[in-house]
TORKOL-4160 file (C-alpha; in steps of 0.2 Angstrom, whole numbers, padded with zeros to 4 digits, m for minus):
307
<pt num="1" X="m0159" Y="m0208" Z="m0281"/>
<pt num="2" X="m0143" Y="m0202" Z="m0272"/>
<pt num="3" X="m0133" Y="m0187" Z="m0279"/>
<pt num="4" X="m0117" Y="m0191" Z="m0288"/>
<pt num="5" X="m0103" Y="m0180" Z="m0281"/>
<pt num="6" X="m0086" Y="m0175" Z="m0287"/>
<pt num="7" X="m0074" Y="m0165" Z="m0276"/>
<pt num="8" X="m0060" Y="m0157" Z="m0287"/>
<pt num="9" X="m0045" Y="m0152" Z="m0276"/>
<pt num="10" X="m0043" Y="m0161" Z="m0260"/>
<pt num="11" X="m0034" Y="m0148" Z="m0249"/>
<pt num="12" X="m0040" Y="m0142" Z="m0233"/>
<pt num="13" X="m0058" Y="m0138" Z="m0239"/>
<pt num="14" X="m0060" Y="m0151" Z="m0252"/>
<pt num="15" X="m0055" Y="m0165" Z="m0240"/>
<pt num="16" X="m0067" Y="m0158" Z="m0227"/>
<pt num="17" X="m0081" Y="m0158" Z="m0240"/>
<pt num="18" X="m0077" Y="m0176" Z="m0246"/>
<pt num="19" X="m0077" Y="m0183" Z="m0228"/>
<pt num="20" X="m0094" Y="m0175" Z="m0224"/>
<pt num="21" X="m0103" Y="m0182" Z="m0240"/>
<pt num="22" X="m0114" Y="m0197" Z="m0237"/>
<pt num="23" X="m0105" Y="m0208" Z="m0249"/>
<pt num="24" X="m0087" Y="m0209" Z="m0256"/>
<pt num="25" X="m0086" Y="m0195" Z="m0270"/>
<pt num="26" X="m0080" Y="m0198" Z="m0287"/>
<pt num="27" X="m0061" Y="m0195" Z="m0289"/>
<pt num="28" X="m0050" Y="m0192" Z="m0305"/>
<pt num="29" X="m0031" Y="m0190" Z="m0307"/>
<pt num="30" X="m0027" Y="m0172" Z="m0313"/>
<pt num="31" X="m0009" Y="m0167" Z="m0318"/>
<pt num="32" X="m0010" Y="m0149" Z="m0310"/>
<pt num="33" X="0008" Y="m0146" Z="m0315"/>
<pt num="34" X="0004" Y="m0143" Z="m0333"/>
<pt num="35" X="m0011" Y="m0132" Z="m0339"/>
<pt num="36" X="m0015" Y="m0142" Z="m0355"/>
<pt num="37" X="m0013" Y="m0159" Z="m0346"/>
<pt num="38" X="m0025" Y="m0153" Z="m0332"/>
<pt num="39" X="m0038" Y="m0147" Z="m0344"/>
<pt num="40" X="m0037" Y="m0163" Z="m0353"/>
<pt num="41" X="m0038" Y="m0173" Z="m0337"/>
<pt num="42" X="m0053" Y="m0163" Z="m0330"/>
<pt num="43" X="m0062" Y="m0165" Z="m0347"/>
<pt num="44" X="m0059" Y="m0184" Z="m0346"/>
<pt num="45" X="m0064" Y="m0185" Z="m0328"/>
<pt num="46" X="m0080" Y="m0175" Z="m0331"/>
<pt num="47" X="m0085" Y="m0188" Z="m0345"/>
<pt num="48" X="m0082" Y="m0203" Z="m0333"/>
<pt num="49" X="m0091" Y="m0194" Z="m0319"/>
<pt num="50" X="m0107" Y="m0190" Z="m0329"/>
<pt num="51" X="m0107" Y="m0208" Z="m0336"/>
<pt num="52" X="m0110" Y="m0214" Z="m0319"/>
<pt num="53" X="m0122" Y="m0200" Z="m0313"/>
<pt num="54" X="m0140" Y="m0207" Z="m0317"/>
<pt num="55" X="m0148" Y="m0193" Z="m0307"/>
<pt num="56" X="m0143" Y="m0176" Z="m0299"/>
<pt num="57" X="m0125" Y="m0172" Z="m0298"/>
<pt num="58" X="m0114" Y="m0160" Z="m0289"/>
<pt num="59" X="m0096" Y="m0154" Z="m0293"/>
<pt num="60" X="m0086" Y="m0145" Z="m0279"/>
<pt num="61" X="m0072" Y="m0134" Z="m0286"/>
<pt num="62" X="m0060" Y="m0133" Z="m0272"/>
<pt num="63" X="m0044" Y="m0133" Z="m0282"/>
<pt num="64" X="m0030" Y="m0119" Z="m0283"/>
<pt num="65" X="m0014" Y="m0114" Z="m0274"/>
<pt num="66" X="m0016" Y="m0095" Z="m0277"/>
<pt num="67" X="m0014" Y="m0083" Z="m0263"/>
<pt num="68" X="m0014" Y="m0064" Z="m0263"/>
<pt num="69" X="0004" Y="m0063" Z="m0267"/>
<pt num="70" X="0004" Y="m0075" Z="m0281"/>
<pt num="71" X="0010" Y="m0068" Z="m0298"/>
<pt num="72" X="m0002" Y="m0063" Z="m0311"/>
<pt num="73" X="0003" Y="m0076" Z="m0324"/>
<pt num="74" X="0000" Y="m0090" Z="m0311"/>
<pt num="75" X="m0017" Y="m0084" Z="m0306"/>
<pt num="76" X="m0022" Y="m0082" Z="m0324"/>
<pt num="77" X="m0017" Y="m0100" Z="m0328"/>
<pt num="78" X="m0028" Y="m0106" Z="m0313"/>
<pt num="79" X="m0043" Y="m0096" Z="m0319"/>
<pt num="80" X="m0040" Y="m0102" Z="m0337"/>
<pt num="81" X="m0041" Y="m0120" Z="m0331"/>
<pt num="82" X="m0057" Y="m0117" Z="m0322"/>
<pt num="83" X="m0065" Y="m0108" Z="m0337"/>
<pt num="84" X="m0060" Y="m0123" Z="m0348"/>
<pt num="85" X="m0068" Y="m0135" Z="m0336"/>
<pt num="86" X="m0084" Y="m0124" Z="m0337"/>
<pt num="87" X="m0084" Y="m0125" Z="m0356"/>
<pt num="88" X="m0084" Y="m0144" Z="m0354"/>
<pt num="89" X="m0099" Y="m0143" Z="m0342"/>
<pt num="90" X="m0108" Y="m0132" Z="m0355"/>
<pt num="91" X="m0106" Y="m0145" Z="m0368"/>
<pt num="92" X="m0115" Y="m0158" Z="m0359"/>
<pt num="93" X="m0133" Y="m0163" Z="m0365"/>
<pt num="94" X="m0146" Y="m0151" Z="m0360"/>
<pt num="95" X="m0155" Y="m0164" Z="m0349"/>
<pt num="96" X="m0139" Y="m0168" Z="m0340"/>
<pt num="97" X="m0135" Y="m0150" Z="m0337"/>
<pt num="98" X="m0152" Y="m0147" Z="m0329"/>
<pt num="99" X="m0149" Y="m0159" Z="m0315"/>
<pt num="100" X="m0132" Y="m0152" Z="m0310"/>
<pt num="101" X="m0124" Y="m0140" Z="m0298"/>
<pt num="102" X="m0107" Y="m0133" Z="m0298"/>
<pt num="103" X="m0099" Y="m0125" Z="m0282"/>
<pt num="104" X="m0084" Y="m0113" Z="m0283"/>
<pt num="105" X="m0074" Y="m0109" Z="m0267"/>
<pt num="106" X="m0070" Y="m0090" Z="m0269"/>
<pt num="107" X="m0062" Y="m0077" Z="m0257"/>
<pt num="108" X="m0068" Y="m0063" Z="m0246"/>
<pt num="109" X="m0050" Y="m0056" Z="m0245"/>
<pt num="110" X="m0049" Y="m0057" Z="m0264"/>
<pt num="111" X="m0066" Y="m0049" Z="m0267"/>
<pt num="112" X="m0066" Y="m0035" Z="m0254"/>
<pt num="113" X="m0048" Y="m0030" Z="m0251"/>
<pt num="114" X="m0051" Y="m0013" Z="m0257"/>
<pt num="115" X="m0069" Y="m0011" Z="m0252"/>
<pt num="116" X="m0074" Y="0002" Z="m0239"/>
<pt num="117" X="m0087" Y="0003" Z="m0225"/>
<pt num="118" X="m0086" Y="m0014" Z="m0217"/>
<pt num="119" X="m0094" Y="m0026" Z="m0212"/>
<pt num="120" X="m0095" Y="m0031" Z="m0230"/>
<pt num="121" X="m0111" Y="m0040" Z="m0237"/>
<pt num="122" X="m0115" Y="m0049" Z="m0253"/>
<pt num="123" X="m0121" Y="m0032" Z="m0259"/>
<pt num="124" X="m0105" Y="m0023" Z="m0256"/>
<pt num="125" X="m0096" Y="m0018" Z="m0272"/>
<pt num="126" X="m0081" Y="m0029" Z="m0274"/>
<pt num="127" X="m0064" Y="m0020" Z="m0276"/>
<pt num="128" X="m0049" Y="m0033" Z="m0278"/>
<pt num="129" X="m0032" Y="m0027" Z="m0275"/>
<pt num="130" X="m0022" Y="m0041" Z="m0282"/>
<pt num="131" X="m0021" Y="m0053" Z="m0296"/>
<pt num="132" X="m0028" Y="m0066" Z="m0284"/>
<pt num="133" X="m0043" Y="m0056" Z="m0281"/>
<pt num="134" X="m0046" Y="m0052" Z="m0299"/>
<pt num="135" X="m0045" Y="m0070" Z="m0304"/>
<pt num="136" X="m0057" Y="m0076" Z="m0291"/>
<pt num="137" X="m0070" Y="m0063" Z="m0296"/>
<pt num="138" X="m0067" Y="m0068" Z="m0315"/>
<pt num="139" X="m0070" Y="m0086" Z="m0310"/>
<pt num="140" X="m0086" Y="m0081" Z="m0301"/>
<pt num="141" X="m0092" Y="m0072" Z="m0317"/>
<pt num="142" X="m0087" Y="m0086" Z="m0328"/>
<pt num="143" X="m0098" Y="m0098" Z="m0317"/>
<pt num="144" X="m0113" Y="m0086" Z="m0317"/>
<pt num="145" X="m0112" Y="m0084" Z="m0336"/>
<pt num="146" X="m0110" Y="m0102" Z="m0340"/>
<pt num="147" X="m0123" Y="m0108" Z="m0328"/>
<pt num="148" X="m0136" Y="m0095" Z="m0333"/>
<pt num="149" X="m0133" Y="m0098" Z="m0352"/>
<pt num="150" X="m0133" Y="m0117" Z="m0351"/>
<pt num="151" X="m0145" Y="m0121" Z="m0337"/>
<pt num="152" X="m0135" Y="m0129" Z="m0323"/>
<pt num="153" X="m0135" Y="m0122" Z="m0305"/>
<pt num="154" X="m0120" Y="m0113" Z="m0297"/>
<pt num="155" X="m0116" Y="m0109" Z="m0279"/>
<pt num="156" X="m0102" Y="m0097" Z="m0275"/>
<pt num="157" X="m0095" Y="m0096" Z="m0257"/>
<pt num="158" X="m0084" Y="m0081" Z="m0253"/>
<pt num="159" X="m0075" Y="m0088" Z="m0239"/>
<pt num="160" X="m0066" Y="m0079" Z="m0225"/>
<pt num="161" X="m0050" Y="m0085" Z="m0217"/>
<pt num="162" X="m0051" Y="m0104" Z="m0217"/>
<pt num="163" X="m0042" Y="m0114" Z="m0204"/>
<pt num="164" X="m0040" Y="m0132" Z="m0198"/>
<pt num="165" X="m0029" Y="m0146" Z="m0195"/>
<pt num="166" X="m0018" Y="m0151" Z="m0210"/>
<pt num="167" X="m0017" Y="m0134" Z="m0218"/>
<pt num="168" X="m0004" Y="m0132" Z="m0231"/>
<pt num="169" X="0008" Y="m0120" Z="m0223"/>
<pt num="170" X="0018" Y="m0120" Z="m0240"/>
<pt num="171" X="0005" Y="m0109" Z="m0248"/>
<pt num="172" X="0010" Y="m0094" Z="m0237"/>
<pt num="173" X="m0007" Y="m0092" Z="m0229"/>
<pt num="174" X="m0016" Y="m0099" Z="m0214"/>
<pt num="175" X="m0011" Y="m0087" Z="m0200"/>
<pt num="176" X="m0019" Y="m0098" Z="m0186"/>
<pt num="177" X="m0009" Y="m0114" Z="m0192"/>
<pt num="178" X="0007" Y="m0104" Z="m0193"/>
<pt num="179" X="0005" Y="m0097" Z="m0176"/>
<pt num="180" X="0002" Y="m0114" Z="m0169"/>
<pt num="181" X="0017" Y="m0121" Z="m0178"/>
<pt num="182" X="0028" Y="m0108" Z="m0169"/>
<pt num="183" X="0023" Y="m0115" Z="m0153"/>
<pt num="184" X="0026" Y="m0133" Z="m0158"/>
<pt num="185" X="0043" Y="m0129" Z="m0166"/>
<pt num="186" X="0049" Y="m0114" Z="m0157"/>
<pt num="187" X="0052" Y="m0104" Z="m0173"/>
<pt num="188" X="0046" Y="m0086" Z="m0173"/>
<pt num="189" X="0031" Y="m0082" Z="m0184"/>
<pt num="190" X="0033" Y="m0068" Z="m0196"/>
<pt num="191" X="0018" Y="m0055" Z="m0196"/>
<pt num="192" X="0019" Y="m0043" Z="m0211"/>
<pt num="193" X="0002" Y="m0033" Z="m0207"/>
<pt num="194" X="m0002" Y="m0023" Z="m0192"/>
<pt num="195" X="m0008" Y="m0032" Z="m0176"/>
<pt num="196" X="m0024" Y="m0023" Z="m0176"/>
<pt num="197" X="m0029" Y="m0030" Z="m0193"/>
<pt num="198" X="m0046" Y="m0038" Z="m0192"/>
<pt num="199" X="m0050" Y="m0055" Z="m0200"/>
<pt num="200" X="m0065" Y="m0067" Z="m0199"/>
<pt num="201" X="m0059" Y="m0085" Z="m0195"/>
<pt num="202" X="m0070" Y="m0100" Z="m0200"/>
<pt num="203" X="m0065" Y="m0118" Z="m0195"/>
<pt num="204" X="m0064" Y="m0129" Z="m0210"/>
<pt num="205" X="m0077" Y="m0142" Z="m0204"/>
<pt num="206" X="m0090" Y="m0128" Z="m0201"/>
<pt num="207" X="m0087" Y="m0121" Z="m0218"/>
<pt num="208" X="m0089" Y="m0138" Z="m0226"/>
<pt num="209" X="m0106" Y="m0140" Z="m0217"/>
<pt num="210" X="m0112" Y="m0123" Z="m0224"/>
<pt num="211" X="m0106" Y="m0127" Z="m0242"/>
<pt num="212" X="m0115" Y="m0144" Z="m0241"/>
<pt num="213" X="m0131" Y="m0136" Z="m0234"/>
<pt num="214" X="m0131" Y="m0123" Z="m0248"/>
<pt num="215" X="m0128" Y="m0135" Z="m0262"/>
<pt num="216" X="m0142" Y="m0146" Z="m0256"/>
<pt num="217" X="m0153" Y="m0130" Z="m0256"/>
<pt num="218" X="m0148" Y="m0126" Z="m0273"/>
<pt num="219" X="m0157" Y="m0142" Z="m0280"/>
<pt num="220" X="m0173" Y="m0133" Z="m0277"/>
<pt num="221" X="m0168" Y="m0117" Z="m0286"/>
<pt num="222" X="m0173" Y="m0115" Z="m0305"/>
<pt num="223" X="m0160" Y="m0122" Z="m0318"/>
<pt num="224" X="m0148" Y="m0108" Z="m0322"/>
<pt num="225" X="m0148" Y="m0100" Z="m0305"/>
<pt num="226" X="m0132" Y="m0094" Z="m0296"/>
<pt num="227" X="m0131" Y="m0089" Z="m0278"/>
<pt num="228" X="m0117" Y="m0080" Z="m0270"/>
<pt num="229" X="m0115" Y="m0081" Z="m0251"/>
<pt num="230" X="m0101" Y="m0075" Z="m0239"/>
<pt num="231" X="m0096" Y="m0090" Z="m0228"/>
<pt num="232" X="m0088" Y="m0086" Z="m0212"/>
<pt num="233" X="m0090" Y="m0085" Z="m0193"/>
<pt num="234" X="m0097" Y="m0067" Z="m0194"/>
<pt num="235" X="m0086" Y="m0063" Z="m0179"/>
<pt num="236" X="m0069" Y="m0054" Z="m0183"/>
<pt num="237" X="m0054" Y="m0055" Z="m0172"/>
<pt num="238" X="m0038" Y="m0044" Z="m0173"/>
<pt num="239" X="m0022" Y="m0053" Z="m0176"/>
<pt num="240" X="m0016" Y="m0046" Z="m0159"/>
<pt num="241" X="m0031" Y="m0054" Z="m0150"/>
<pt num="242" X="m0029" Y="m0070" Z="m0159"/>
<pt num="243" X="m0011" Y="m0071" Z="m0153"/>
<pt num="244" X="m0016" Y="m0066" Z="m0136"/>
<pt num="245" X="m0029" Y="m0081" Z="m0136"/>
<pt num="246" X="m0015" Y="m0093" Z="m0141"/>
<pt num="247" X="m0004" Y="m0086" Z="m0127"/>
<pt num="248" X="m0018" Y="m0088" Z="m0115"/>
<pt num="249" X="m0021" Y="m0106" Z="m0120"/>
<pt num="250" X="m0003" Y="m0111" Z="m0120"/>
<pt num="251" X="0002" Y="m0100" Z="m0105"/>
<pt num="252" X="0017" Y="m0092" Z="m0115"/>
<pt num="253" X="0018" Y="m0078" Z="m0127"/>
<pt num="254" X="0019" Y="m0081" Z="m0146"/>
<pt num="255" X="0037" Y="m0078" Z="m0153"/>
<pt num="256" X="0034" Y="m0066" Z="m0167"/>
<pt num="257" X="0044" Y="m0055" Z="m0180"/>
<pt num="258" X="0035" Y="m0041" Z="m0187"/>
<pt num="259" X="0036" Y="m0032" Z="m0204"/>
<pt num="260" X="0043" Y="m0047" Z="m0213"/>
<pt num="261" X="0035" Y="m0051" Z="m0230"/>
<pt num="262" X="0024" Y="m0045" Z="m0243"/>
<pt num="263" X="0008" Y="m0037" Z="m0238"/>
<pt num="264" X="0002" Y="m0032" Z="m0255"/>
<pt num="265" X="m0017" Y="m0034" Z="m0258"/>
<pt num="266" X="m0020" Y="m0036" Z="m0239"/>
<pt num="267" X="m0035" Y="m0026" Z="m0231"/>
<pt num="268" X="m0034" Y="m0019" Z="m0213"/>
<pt num="269" X="m0053" Y="m0023" Z="m0209"/>
<pt num="270" X="m0062" Y="m0038" Z="m0217"/>
<pt num="271" X="m0077" Y="m0039" Z="m0206"/>
<pt num="272" X="m0092" Y="m0047" Z="m0215"/>
<pt num="273" X="m0110" Y="m0050" Z="m0212"/>
<pt num="274" X="m0120" Y="m0062" Z="m0224"/>
<pt num="275" X="m0137" Y="m0057" Z="m0230"/>
<pt num="276" X="m0139" Y="m0072" Z="m0241"/>
<pt num="277" X="m0147" Y="m0087" Z="m0233"/>
<pt num="278" X="m0141" Y="m0081" Z="m0216"/>
<pt num="279" X="m0150" Y="m0096" Z="m0208"/>
<pt num="280" X="m0136" Y="m0107" Z="m0214"/>
<pt num="281" X="m0123" Y="m0098" Z="m0203"/>
<pt num="282" X="m0130" Y="m0108" Z="m0189"/>
<pt num="283" X="m0119" Y="m0122" Z="m0195"/>
<pt num="284" X="m0104" Y="m0112" Z="m0189"/>
<pt num="285" X="m0101" Y="m0118" Z="m0171"/>
<pt num="286" X="m0083" Y="m0120" Z="m0168"/>
<pt num="287" X="m0075" Y="m0107" Z="m0157"/>
<pt num="288" X="m0057" Y="m0100" Z="m0160"/>
<pt num="289" X="m0051" Y="m0108" Z="m0144"/>
<pt num="290" X="m0058" Y="m0125" Z="m0149"/>
<pt num="291" X="m0051" Y="m0123" Z="m0166"/>
<pt num="292" X="m0034" Y="m0118" Z="m0160"/>
<pt num="293" X="m0034" Y="m0133" Z="m0148"/>
<pt num="294" X="m0038" Y="m0145" Z="m0162"/>
<pt num="295" X="m0024" Y="m0138" Z="m0173"/>
<pt num="296" X="m0011" Y="m0138" Z="m0159"/>
<pt num="297" X="m0015" Y="m0157" Z="m0155"/>
<pt num="298" X="m0014" Y="m0162" Z="m0173"/>
<pt num="299" X="0003" Y="m0153" Z="m0176"/>
<pt num="300" X="0010" Y="m0159" Z="m0160"/>
<pt num="301" X="0006" Y="m0177" Z="m0165"/>
<pt num="302" X="0014" Y="m0174" Z="m0182"/>
<pt num="303" X="0030" Y="m0168" Z="m0174"/>
<pt num="304" X="0031" Y="m0181" Z="m0160"/>
<pt num="305" X="0026" Y="m0195" Z="m0172"/>
<pt num="306" X="0033" Y="m0190" Z="m0189"/>
<pt num="307" X="0027" Y="m0200" Z="m0204"/>
């Protein structure tokens, strides 16, 4: 019997996961603009989803618009919606919970912003430096607590810098997409951290493959199990090197403005090395030049043929 899937949040990662699933995942309309409405919509969606899931089921939580500079009250609201959703999952019948898996997209930058001695692993103590990081870790703990107490499985991906075509530039993140946009539009890109800042960049389709492989593997874990894994390329680049690579590919320098913006909560070195299920890292195969080229072609097409 096929697994029933529900992808909550169809942004960059959610869309990639949905496109790689073997069948069309369940979908429900959610009013994210209002906290109470979103909680009610998610609870109603869960009821409909489970009613159609005769066997195993998987939920992928890819929702959220928070970034490191997002105000605390907005992050707390995002975390509260997730916690309320987990409460609804915990209220499902025991036999239904036992055949379910819940995925949470978390953040390397949020978890390890203040940590020392990179490369960071899953064993590195987490030190958040922003409300974003604190909320992501609180959401992780909420999933651990609920899954352990109520017998469903959880997979937490602490994801490095995600990039790919279609990234929402309005969220104030996604440096690679912003750099490419500067080429396409001619507008300078603002860099508010030092150019030697190290980041690990993972292409969205690769990230989705790792997540799906991990969720499939979770089915064999005992009910109540929760696994946390760093998901990234395991190969950091400085921002200066990234801009140099783009300049090499396009044969002209990136127009930049430095020192503009809020660098609160940003770490200088976010190298990582996963020690949990490291064989899944083989699903990461897209090089930065390949990814840059894909984004450039997508953005160029959008500007030449606007919708």
